[in-house]
C-alpha positions as a Markdown table, in Angstrom:
| # | Residue | x | y | z |
|---|---|---|---|---|
| 1 | Met | 178.2 | 213.3 | 262.8 |
| 2 | Ser | 181.9 | 212.9 | 261.9 |
| 3 | Pro | 184.0 | 211.8 | 265.1 |
| 4 | Arg | 186.9 | 214.1 | 263.0 |
| 5 | Lys | 185.7 | 217.4 | 264.2 |
| 6 | Ala | 187.5 | 217.8 | 267.8 |
| 7 | Thr | 189.6 | 216.8 | 270.0 |
| 8 | Arg | 187.4 | 217.9 | 272.9 |
| 9 | Lys | 183.8 | 219.4 | 272.7 |
| 10 | Glu | 183.2 | 222.0 | 276.0 |
| 11 | Pro | 182.2 | 221.6 | 278.8 |
| 12 | Leu | 183.7 | 218.4 | 280.3 |
| 13 | Pro | 181.7 | 216.9 | 282.5 |
| 14 | Lys | 184.1 | 216.0 | 284.6 |
| 15 | Ser | 187.8 | 215.7 | 284.3 |
| 16 | Asp | 189.0 | 212.8 | 282.5 |
| 17 | Ala | 192.1 | 211.5 | 283.5 |
| 18 | Met | 193.1 | 208.9 | 280.1 |
| 19 | Leu | 192.2 | 211.8 | 277.7 |
| 20 | Asp | 194.4 | 214.0 | 279.1 |
| 21 | Arg | 197.2 | 211.5 | 278.8 |
| 22 | Ile | 196.4 | 210.8 | 275.4 |
| 23 | Met | 196.2 | 214.2 | 274.2 |
| 24 | Ala | 199.1 | 214.9 | 276.0 |
| 25 | Phe | 201.1 | 211.8 | 274.4 |
| 26 | Asn | 199.9 | 213.4 | 271.5 |
| 27 | Gly | 201.3 | 216.7 | 271.6 |
| 28 | Ala | 204.9 | 215.4 | 273.0 |
| 29 | Asn | 205.2 | 213.7 | 270.2 |
| 30 | Gly | 204.3 | 216.2 | 267.5 |
| 31 | Gly | 200.7 | 216.5 | 267.3 |
| 32 | Gly | 198.4 | 215.6 | 264.3 |
| 33 | Val | 195.8 | 212.8 | 265.8 |
| 34 | Leu | 192.5 | 214.1 | 266.5 |
| 35 | Ile | 191.2 | 212.1 | 270.2 |
| 36 | Glu | 187.0 | 212.0 | 270.1 |
| 37 | Lys | 186.1 | 210.3 | 273.5 |
| 38 | Arg | 183.1 | 207.8 | 272.0 |
| 39 | Ser | 181.5 | 205.8 | 274.5 |
| 40 | Asn | 183.2 | 203.1 | 276.2 |
| 41 | Gly | 186.7 | 204.3 | 274.5 |
| 42 | Tyr | 188.6 | 207.1 | 272.4 |
| 43 | Ser | 189.4 | 206.8 | 268.8 |
| 44 | Leu | 192.3 | 208.7 | 267.3 |
| 45 | Phe | 192.3 | 210.0 | 263.3 |
| 46 | Arg | 194.7 | 211.6 | 261.5 |
| 47 | Glu | 194.5 | 215.4 | 261.7 |
| 48 | Asp | 195.8 | 215.7 | 258.0 |
| 49 | Asn | 193.1 | 213.1 | 256.0 |
| 50 | Gly | 190.3 | 212.3 | 258.7 |
| 51 | Arg | 191.9 | 208.4 | 258.4 |
| 52 | Ser | 190.4 | 206.1 | 261.5 |
| 53 | Ile | 193.7 | 205.3 | 263.1 |
| 54 | Ala | 193.5 | 203.4 | 266.2 |
| 55 | Arg | 190.3 | 202.9 | 268.8 |
| 56 | Leu | 191.4 | 202.0 | 272.7 |
| 57 | Arg | 189.2 | 200.7 | 275.1 |
| 58 | Pro | 189.5 | 200.9 | 278.8 |
| 59 | Phe | 189.6 | 197.9 | 280.2 |
| 60 | Gly | 189.0 | 197.1 | 284.2 |
| 61 | Lys | 189.9 | 199.9 | 286.4 |
| 62 | Asp | 193.4 | 199.6 | 285.8 |
| 63 | Asp | 195.9 | 201.4 | 283.1 |
| 64 | Leu | 194.8 | 198.9 | 280.7 |
| 65 | Val | 193.3 | 199.4 | 277.3 |
| 66 | Glu | 192.6 | 196.9 | 274.6 |
| 67 | Ile | 193.6 | 198.4 | 270.7 |
| 68 | Met | 191.9 | 198.4 | 268.2 |
| 69 | Arg | 192.1 | 198.8 | 264.2 |
| 70 | Trp | 190.1 | 200.1 | 261.3 |
| 71 | Ser | 188.9 | 197.9 | 259.0 |
| 72 | His | 188.5 | 197.1 | 255.4 |
| 73 | Arg | 184.7 | 196.3 | 256.6 |
| 74 | Asp | 184.5 | 200.5 | 257.8 |
| 75 | Lys | 184.5 | 199.0 | 261.9 |
| 76 | Trp | 186.3 | 198.7 | 264.4 |
| 77 | Glu | 188.3 | 195.2 | 265.1 |
| 78 | Arg | 189.7 | 193.3 | 268.0 |
| 79 | Ile | 193.7 | 193.1 | 266.7 |
| 80 | Gly | 195.8 | 188.9 | 267.4 |
| 81 | Asp | 194.3 | 185.8 | 267.1 |
| 82 | Phe | 194.2 | 184.8 | 270.4 |
| 83 | Gly | 191.3 | 187.6 | 272.3 |
| 84 | Pro | 192.4 | 191.0 | 272.3 |
| 85 | Met | 195.7 | 192.8 | 272.5 |
| 86 | Met | 195.4 | 194.7 | 275.8 |
| 87 | Met | 198.7 | 197.2 | 277.1 |
| 88 | Pro | 199.1 | 199.7 | 280.1 |
| 89 | Leu | 197.8 | 202.7 | 278.3 |
| 90 | Glu | 201.5 | 204.6 | 277.4 |
| 91 | Glu | 202.6 | 201.2 | 276.3 |
| 92 | Ala | 199.9 | 201.4 | 274.1 |
| 93 | Leu | 200.5 | 204.5 | 272.6 |
| 94 | Arg | 203.9 | 203.7 | 271.8 |
| 95 | Tyr | 203.0 | 200.5 | 270.1 |
| 96 | Ile | 200.6 | 202.9 | 268.0 |
| 97 | Ala | 202.5 | 205.4 | 267.3 |
| 98 | Lys | 205.6 | 202.6 | 266.2 |
| 99 | Asp | 203.6 | 201.1 | 264.4 |
| 100 | Pro | 205.1 | 197.6 | 264.0 |
| 101 | Met | 202.3 | 195.4 | 262.1 |
| 102 | Gly | 202.1 | 198.6 | 259.4 |
| 103 | Ile | 197.9 | 198.4 | 260.0 |
| 104 | Phe | 197.5 | 202.3 | 261.6 |
| 105 | Trp | 198.6 | 204.7 | 259.3 |
| 106 | Gly | 198.6 | 203.0 | 256.2 |
């Protein structure tokens, strides 16, 4: 199954506020990103070529998410040397969009 297929699969069994917020951020910033909920997180892919951008994994019951990147080993990896990089969802989405380390959109 390709993770690059769709932004949503119908029907969804229940509302997913985090997925809705990610999709809203994408739309408000010009689109171009496919979002797929998989397992315990949300994978983001480029719409133009299907490449992996980032993975957001919710942490706890708060708004925190761990940001992961696609590695040269063909798997999601943590960012940072001292544990996972975690931020509130909106901040994480802005961080990925800005890509200050050049690891998401390259």
